[in-house]
N, C-alpha and C positions, 0 to 999 in steps of 0.2 A: 688614698682612691675612696672613689663615692661607687656604690650599689643602686645603679637607679632599680627600680623593681615597679611594673604597674602587670594588672591582668584585666581582660577582659571579655565578659560573657555573653553567650544569646540563648534564651531558653529554648527549647524543642517548642514548633509550633503548636499552637494552640494551648499550650500549658500556663500554667501559671506563676510556676516556680520554678527554682533553680535546678536541675539536677547536678549539676557539678557546684562545689563551694571551695572558695578559695580564701584561704586565710594566710597571714603574715605580721611578725613581730618586731620592730629593730628593738636591738638591745644598746642605746648610745655610748652606756658606761663600759661595754664589753668589743664595741665596734665590729656588732654581729649583727646579722639579719637571718632571722628563718620565715623559710615561706613552704606552706603546704597547699597544695590541689587536690581534690581526691574526686573521683566521678561515680555516682551511686549508682545502684543499677533499676535501669528502667529512666524513670521520668517522669517528672511533679513531684507533688508533697512524698512521698515514700522515697525516691531516691533524693533528693533534698534532704531531708532525715538523715538516712545513712550516709554520706557524704560529709554532711556537716560533722556528724559524732566522728567517724575517721578522722574528718581533718583536725578537731578540735583536740581528741585522745591525742594526735602526733604532735600537733605544737605545746600541749602541757608538757607531755612525756620530755621533749627535746629542750624546749626554755629550763626546764628544773636540773637540767644536770645531772639527773640522782642514776642516769644511766646511760650507756652511748647512746646515740641516734642508729646504731646498725641494729643495736637490741630491742631499742623501743621501736622500729616499726616491725622487726621479727614479731615481737607478743603482737601488736596490734596484727600483723599478718595472718598468725596461727588462733585469732582469736573470731575472724571475720566468718561470720554464718555464710552457708551456704544453699539459694534460694532453691527451694526443692522440686521446682517446675524447671529451669531453666540450668539449675546443676551448677551452676559458677557462680564467685565471691559479689557477697554484695556490693562492695567497693573495691575500688583500686586506687592508688595515693603514686604520686611523685614527693621527696620533699627534698629542701635543699637545705646545707646551714654552713654561711658561708661570712668571711670577717673582710675586715678591708684588707687586711696583707695579703690576701687573697686565696686564702685556704677554704676549700670548698669541700662539704662531703653532702654525699645525692645518693637519694635510695630512692626503687620505685618500683611499684610494683603492681603490674598490668595496666597500665598507663604506655601508651608509645614512648620510644625511648626519647629520652631528652635530644637537644640537638646543643652542638658546641663551636661556636664559631670564634675563629683567631685568623688574624690577615685575614680576613675575606674567604678562610677555608675551613673546612667541619671537619671536628676532629675525631678521631675514633678510641675514645680514653677504652683503658684495659677496666675490668669491674670483677668482684667477687660474685659468684652465683651462690645465691641461700636457697636451696628448695624447703617448704612448708613441710615441717613435721605433722602437720594433723591434716594436711590438704594436700592430694599428691601434683595437682594441677597446679601450683602456686607455686612458683619463682621468682625471690628480690632478686635486684640487683644492687650492689653496694658499690659505689665510686669516691674515689680520694682524686680530686685535681685541684690544679695551683692555676688558679686566673690573673689576668692582669689587663691593665688598659688598655680599652678598645676588644676585650675580649666579650661576648655576649650568647647569655643560655637560655633557650627557650625549651618550655613544656609546654604541651594541651593534651587535654583529653580526645577520645576518638573518635569525636564530634566532627572535628577537626581535619583529621588524615581518612577518614570515611564520607566526607562529604561529597555529594557527586555518584557516589555507590550506585551503579546500574544506568547511568547516563551511557547516552552513545560514544560521548570523547571520553569518559571517566568511567568505565566500566564497574574498575576493582576501588575507585572512588580517590580521592587526590594521592594518598598517601605520603608516608614521611618525605619519600623521594621527591612528590609534586610540593610540599610546604618549603623543600630544602630549596629548590630552586625559585620558589615564589618569594623568600628571604632574600638570598640573595641578590636577585635582579633588583629588590627593594632596596639596599643595604649598597648598590652600585648608586643607583641615584641620589639618596640622603644616607651620604654614609654618617651622621651626625646623628640621625633619627632616635627621640625619643623612646624611653619604653613605655610609654604610652603609646604614641602613633604609631610604634610598632606592632603591639600587639593590639592594637584598633583594627589596621592594617590587614592584619591578620585571619581577624575573625570577620571583616568585613568580605573579603576575597574569597572566603570558605563559604559563608552566605549567597555571596553571589554566583557561586557552581553549583548551590544546589537548584533542583527546578524549583522553579516562580518563586527563585529565593525562599523558599521554608524551609530552615532548619526542622531534617529530618531528627536531629539528636542536639539533645546539648551540647552548645560549643565554649570551649576556655583557650584564651591563649595568655600563657604567664612569661613574662621576657625579663630581663635581666640584664643590665649593660653598665661595664666598670667603666669608670670615665674618674678624670679629674672633677673635683665638686664645686660646683658654682654654689656661689658665698654670697650672700646678703646682709645686710644690717638694716635693723628698723629702729631708730630714735624717738620715742613718745615721750614728753613729759619731763619737766625743766627738774632738773635734780634738787633734792631737798635743802643740798647746802650751797646758797648762789654763790660762795667762793669759789664752789668747785666747778662753774660752770667752763671757764676758758679751757681748763686740764677734758671735761667731756666733750666738748667741741673739737678740741686738735685730735682726741680718741676717736674721734666718726670723719674725720674728713681723712686722716691718716689709713683708714681701712680700706683695706685690699680686698674690694668685691662692688657690686653694686648698693649703693646706698637711699634710703626713702626716710623722709622724716611724716611723722603724721601728731601734726596741733600745732596752731599756730603761736603759741607761746615758746613752743620749742624750735619752730622754722626762725620766730624773729630774736629766739637765742643763737641760734647756730650766724643768723644776717650778720648778731650784731659783733658777736665773739671774732669772726671773723670776715667779716667787713664783706660781704656779698650781697648785693643786692635778691629781695624777694621780687619778682613781676607776679600782679595777681590775676589770673582769667580773670578778661570782664565780661564775658559768655555768659548767660541763664543759666545757672547751675541745671544739672535733671536730677527732677526728684525735690526727697525731700534734701539729700546730703549737698552743699557749699563745694562748688568744682574747686578742682588742683590750681596750684600754684605750679610757681618756675623758681630755680635757683641755679646757676652754674655749678658744676659740680655735682650735683643731687638728681639721682633717676627718678625722683617721681615723691610728691609734697602736695598731704592734702591734709582735712581738717581730722580734731583729735577724737575724742570719744562717738560721735555718730559714726564717722565710718570706718569706726576700729569695732561697735555693734554690729556698723552691718556686714561688715565683714567677715567677721566669726559667723552672721546668719549665710554666709554666702554660700560659706566652707562645708558648714553643719551639713546644709541643703542637696550641697554638690551643684547649685543654679547661681548663676548672677550675671548683671547686667552692664555687659561692656563697654560701656560708655561711660559708667558714673566713676567717682571715686575711689569708692569701695569695690566695684570689680575690677579696678586699674589695679587699686593694692592686694587683690587676690590674684591677678595674674603675677602681679609681681614675686609672690610669695612664692605659688606653684612652678616657675621659671624658673628658683631657688633649690639648692641641694641643701646644703645649711643655710641656716638662719639664727643670725644674733639680734634678741632685743635689747636697746637700753632703754631701759624703764624710770623714768625720774618718779620719785616720792614726794615733791611737794604737793601739798593740797591743793586745789584748784576751787574755787567758790564757786565757779561755771557750772559746774559737774552739780550742786544743789540746785539748780535755778529749778523752783518748781512747775515753771513754763516746758519745762524739756519732759520726754517719755520717760513713765514709772521704768519703763524696763532696763535703762540706761545704767549701766554699774560701774564701778571707779576703775579708771584704767589696770590695776594690777590683777582684779578678775577676771578682765577681759583677756589679759593676755595670756594669763594662765589657762584659762580655755580655748585660746587660739594655741596653744603651744599643745593643749593635750590632742587637740583634732587634727592638725599639722601632720602631727608622730602617729598618731591612729590611723586615720584614713588616709593619709597623704606619705604617710613613712620618710619623712622629713628628721634630719637632723636639728633640733630648735633645742637652743642657750639663751637664758632671761639673768640679766645684767641689770639688779635695783643700784640705783643711784640716791 
């Protein structure tokens, strides 16, 4: 089972910083995912600092496994100061620690109660209430639940549940019940919608409810979706020992999932060993990148180093051109959950062509950086095999 995770956010109108803070870490070796959503008091820079501090502390506590999640959250709850003016906590939080077997621990303090959707119905899990030892108005909720394929978890800041507050139609705001109705209706229309698209939809709808579509508070929607993993393979660069070409070509062909090739030499290798012709795209390439090629049974065939370098830049900046080869490779990667790279170690003299841009790095380093950004920014499971 793969846990697809995404968080979308909007700043309060006229603010330059997010008052909510989201942080997450996937630990592939433990098949485990940790995520924290914190809502800082007020808005702007002050709220951003408070929520960032809270979320970061919780993540460090939990991922270190030094103390149980419940104890870590209780320490943070008891430690958070109270605003002297408003007499409320400097920040609230939700934290989830789940593994691929479906065991999930959730702790919340101050945020709207999370929503657990199973088979199209909202569940009502039992919880342990843990009052603060230092602040009488604080009480933490601790849950242990079992997730399975198709289940969804939705967390949000109160900017979502309170959107539209004071409007004629929503005098008390959207509230949690309104959010549930909104989500269930969307899931009927698109049962397989991704976490990214669903979280984006929730934030977009919340903004539309606000007067003049101007958020009166920071808005955050965090969504987790348990599903079968979407697997993909990227083969780039010829193997160090040419005697192994046939073996690696067969391994590539037998892979169960989507397949891509990055590199003309690599594409020729697969074509030669498997006797599959390559069809070149004769249209004019867009920008500086060569156009894609086509091969039966392969989902994407691109040029190598130039395309991989541009792909890394696109992933890092979170902006890309969908019409060029690198943009298509980015979309190929983001549409996958578990990505495996087969990276050949044979030196290609073309990489040392003085006419090539100086910022181009050798293939291994580029793949290493792509792996890091896919794991840290997009929460993918990534493995690399050097040949």
